[in-house]
N, C-alpha and C positions, 0 to 999 in steps of 0.2 A: 275633087276631094279637097277639103280644106283642113289644114293642120294648124294647130295652134302650138306655138312653142311655149312651153312652160319654163319659166325662168325660176331657178331656185335662188332664193335670197341668201346670201352669205353674211352671217353675222360676224362682226369683227371680234376676234378673241382678245379679251382683256388680259394684257400681260401681267398686271398686278394680281389678278385673281389666280392666274396660273402659278405665279411665284409663291403666292400665299398657300395654295394647295400643295405644292411641292415641299414647302417649308413645314407644313403641318404633317405631311407624311414622314419626312425625315425626323421630326421631333417625336412622332409616335414610335418610329423604329428605335430611336435613342432611348425613349422612356421604356420601351419593352426590353431593351438590353439591360437597363438599370434594374428593372423589376426582376428579370431573370437572374441577374447577379445577386440581388437581395434574397431571392428564394434559395439560391445555391448556398449562400452564406448561412442562412437559417437552417437548411438541411444539414450542413456540416456541423453546426453548433448542436443540433438535436442529437446527431450521431455521437458526437463527443460526450455529451452529457449522459448518454446511455452507456457508452462503452467505457468511460473512465472508471466507474465503480467496479465494473466487471474485471478490467485490467488490474485494478488495485487488489481485488480479492484474489486473483490468480497469483499475483506477485507475492502477496502476503502468505498464501499457502505454501508457495515455493520456499520462501525465506524461513517460514516456521519449521518446515521439514529439515532444513539445514541446521537450525538452532537446536531442534530436538535431537538430531543425530549427534551433535557435539555434546549436549547435556547427557545423553545416554553414555557416551564415552567417559565423561567426567564422573558419572554415577558409578560406572564399573571401577574407575580408579579409586574413588572414595570408599567403595565397599571393600576393595582389596586392601586399601590402607587400614581401614577399620578392622578387618580380619586380622591383620598383622599387629596392630597397635592398640586395639580395643577402643579407639576413639577416631572421630573424623578430624580432618584438618581444614582450616579455613585459609590455607596458604597454598597457592598454586606452585610456588617454588619448591615446597616440600614434596608435592606430588610429582613434579618434574624431576627433581634431583634424585628422588627415590626410585625413579624408573616406572612410576605408575601411570604417567600421562606424558604425551608428546607436548612439547612447548607450544606448538601452533594451536592446540585445542583449548587454550585458555582465552582465546580471542573470539568475540562474537562475530559471526558472519555478517557481512554488509554494514559493519559499524565503523569503518575507518580505523580499525585497530583498538577498539575499546575492549576491555576485559569483562568477563562475566563477573557478577557480584557473587562472592563466595564467603560463606560464614559457617562456623561450626561451634558447637558448645556441648556441654554435658549437663543434663538435668537429672535431678534426683527425684525418683518417684515416691509416692506415699509409703511404699514398703521399704524405702531406703536404697532401692536398686538404682544404679547409675545408667542413664539412657543417653548414649551418644546421638547427637542430632546435627544435621548439616542442611544447608540450602544453597542453591546456586541458581541464578536467574539472569534473564536479559529482558529489559523493558521494551515496550513497543517502539518508543522513540529511538532506541539504539539500533535494533535490527531492521526496522522499517525506514531507516535513514534514507532520505532522498526521494521518498514517495510523497503522495499528497498529504500535506500537513493537516488539513481539515479532517481527513479520514482518520489519521493517526490520533488527533485530538479527540475525535468521537469515540475511538476504541478505549482510550485512556479514561475518558469521562464515564463510559459505561462500566468499566471495571471498577472504578472508584465508587460509583453509585451502588454496585453490588457488594462492595467490601472485599473485592478480589485483587490479587496481584495484577498490575497493569503490564502484563507480558507473559513470558513463559518461565516457569520455575520448576526446579527439581528440589523436592523436599520442602519442608515448612517447619521452621523451628518453633514458631508460635503455636502451631497446631500439634506439635509433638510427633511429626511424621518420621518414624524410625526406618521406613522402607525406601525413603528417597524417591517418592512418586513424582512423575513429571506431569505438571498441570498447566493447562492453557487458561 
């Protein structure tokens, strides 16, 4: 029996090609990491752009409830003062010293110590009857202090376009509101 030996021919491995292939694999992994990081950053930015207005609205509603609560207490104080004196007062000191209002209630919540705008007057009706009027309010920029400035500016702009008070107000002297209604 005759056997033939088959020799396999070994090709020399080119070291330069091997290094190039390894380098390409490392760069591909590096690029994939950068790509993944970019995708993550974009995902976070998308989430923030969606959640920011929602967070603003929630905080706005929370703060408005606090402002409305204070305005309601000021309204009670003004109505009590008017019952006793037949006119409203535009001076918090008069309400406080007269025992109608606690000192802390003259300050707008979340405004760093700013006071509500308070005004009072008496108008004479066509029949000659005197109508005591008062208004007290807080503007968006005072009680939304510290929140997104663009969102606050948009609220103010919309209110101005509609000819409305840019905030929350109790009463309206110009409209002759004798009931001291609270309006947003």
